[in-house]
C-alpha positions in Angstrom: -9.9 -91.5 143.6 -13.5 -90.4 142.9 -12.2 -87.1 141.5 -9.9 -89.0 139.1 -12.7 -91.3 137.9 -15.0 -88.3 137.4 -12.3 -86.5 135.3 -11.6 -89.6 133.3 -15.3 -89.9 132.5 -15.5 -86.2 131.7 -12.5 -86.4 129.3 -14.0 -89.5 127.6 -17.3 -87.6 127.1 -15.3 -84.7 125.8 -13.8 -86.9 123.1 -17.3 -87.4 121.7 -18.7 -83.9 122.3 -15.9 -81.7 121.1 -14.8 -83.3 117.7 -18.3 -84.7 116.8 -21.0 -82.4 118.3 -19.2 -79.1 117.6 -19.0 -79.5 113.8 -22.3 -81.3 113.6 -24.2 -78.7 115.6 -22.6 -75.8 113.8 -23.6 -77.4 110.4 -27.2 -77.9 111.5 -27.4 -74.3 112.9 -25.9 -72.9 109.7 -28.6 -74.7 107.7 -31.3 -73.6 110.1 -30.3 -69.9 110.1 -33.2 -68.0 108.5 -32.3 -66.1 105.3 -34.0 -63.0 106.8 -31.5 -63.0 109.7 -28.6 -63.4 107.3 -29.8 -60.6 105.1 -30.4 -58.3 108.0 -27.3 -58.8 110.1 -24.5 -59.9 107.6 -23.9 -56.4 106.4 -22.3 -53.1 107.6 -22.2 -51.9 110.4 -22.3 -55.4 112.0 -19.6 -56.8 109.7 -17.1 -55.3 107.3 -17.5 -55.6 103.5 -15.1 -58.5 103.4 -16.8 -60.3 106.3 -20.2 -59.7 104.7 -19.1 -61.6 101.6 -17.0 -64.3 103.3 -19.5 -65.3 106.0 -22.1 -66.2 103.4 -20.2 -69.3 102.2 -18.9 -72.5 103.7 -16.7 -73.0 105.8 -16.6 -69.4 107.1 -20.4 -69.6 107.5 -19.6 -71.5 110.7 -18.0 -68.4 112.1 -21.1 -66.4 111.3 -23.3 -69.0 113.0 -21.0 -69.1 116.0 -21.2 -65.3 116.2 -25.0 -65.3 115.9 -25.3 -68.1 118.5 -23.1 -66.2 121.0 -25.0 -62.9 120.3 -28.4 -64.6 120.9 -27.2 -66.3 124.1 -24.8 -63.9 125.7 -25.8 -60.2 125.9 -22.2 -58.8 125.8 -21.7 -60.3 122.3 -24.7 -58.4 121.1 -23.1 -55.2 122.2 -19.7 -56.0 120.6 -21.2 -56.4 117.1 -24.0 -53.8 117.7 -26.7 -56.4 116.9 -29.3 -54.7 119.2 -32.2 -56.9 120.4 -31.3 -59.7 118.0 -32.6 -62.4 120.4 -36.1 -61.0 120.1 -36.1 -60.7 116.3 -35.0 -64.2 115.3 -37.6 -67.1 115.2 -38.2 -68.9 118.5 -36.9 -72.2 117.4 -33.6 -70.8 116.1 -33.3 -68.9 119.4 -33.7 -72.0 121.5 -31.3 -74.0 119.2 -28.6 -71.3 119.5 -29.0 -71.3 123.3 -28.7 -75.1 123.5 -25.6 -75.0 121.4 -23.9 -72.3 123.4 -24.8 -73.5 126.8 -24.3 -77.2 125.9 -21.4 -77.6 123.5 -19.5 -74.3 124.0 -20.1 -74.6 127.8 -18.7 -78.1 127.8 -15.6 -76.9 125.9 -15.0 -74.2 128.5 -15.3 -76.8 131.3 -13.0 -79.1 129.4 -10.2 -76.5 129.2 -10.8 -75.6 132.9 -10.4 -79.3 133.8 -7.2 -79.5 131.8 -5.9 -76.5 133.6 -6.9 -77.9 136.9 -5.0 -81.2 136.2 -1.9 -79.4 134.9 -1.9 -77.2 138.0 -2.8 -79.7 140.7 -1.9 -83.0 139.0 1.1 -83.8 141.0 -0.9 -83.7 144.3 -3.0 -86.6 143.1 -0.1 -89.0 142.9 
């Protein structure tokens, strides 16, 4: 029963975090992204010509912000887009904000989908 109560509380918290915090934090990070970072990294070879133009404007700027946040927080994403030591070149405040976003909001989304998979797999055994 404690497991079910925990999962119910987790899903209730997810109803707040995922639809509210994800767009809100992406919007704030998009506004906080320094122009120097955008000018340096939103160009070839990191992005194609089409992406370079598209990622400068809303709503696709959220994709750019998510890519930057993942590249700053997770080393493998830096290698995929060939960003190099991007995490050392961005301002410290933006670095910390990106890491909080990835580890908090995106991490919570991953845990949410793992919990859904757990319930779908083992849900019959709780009855």
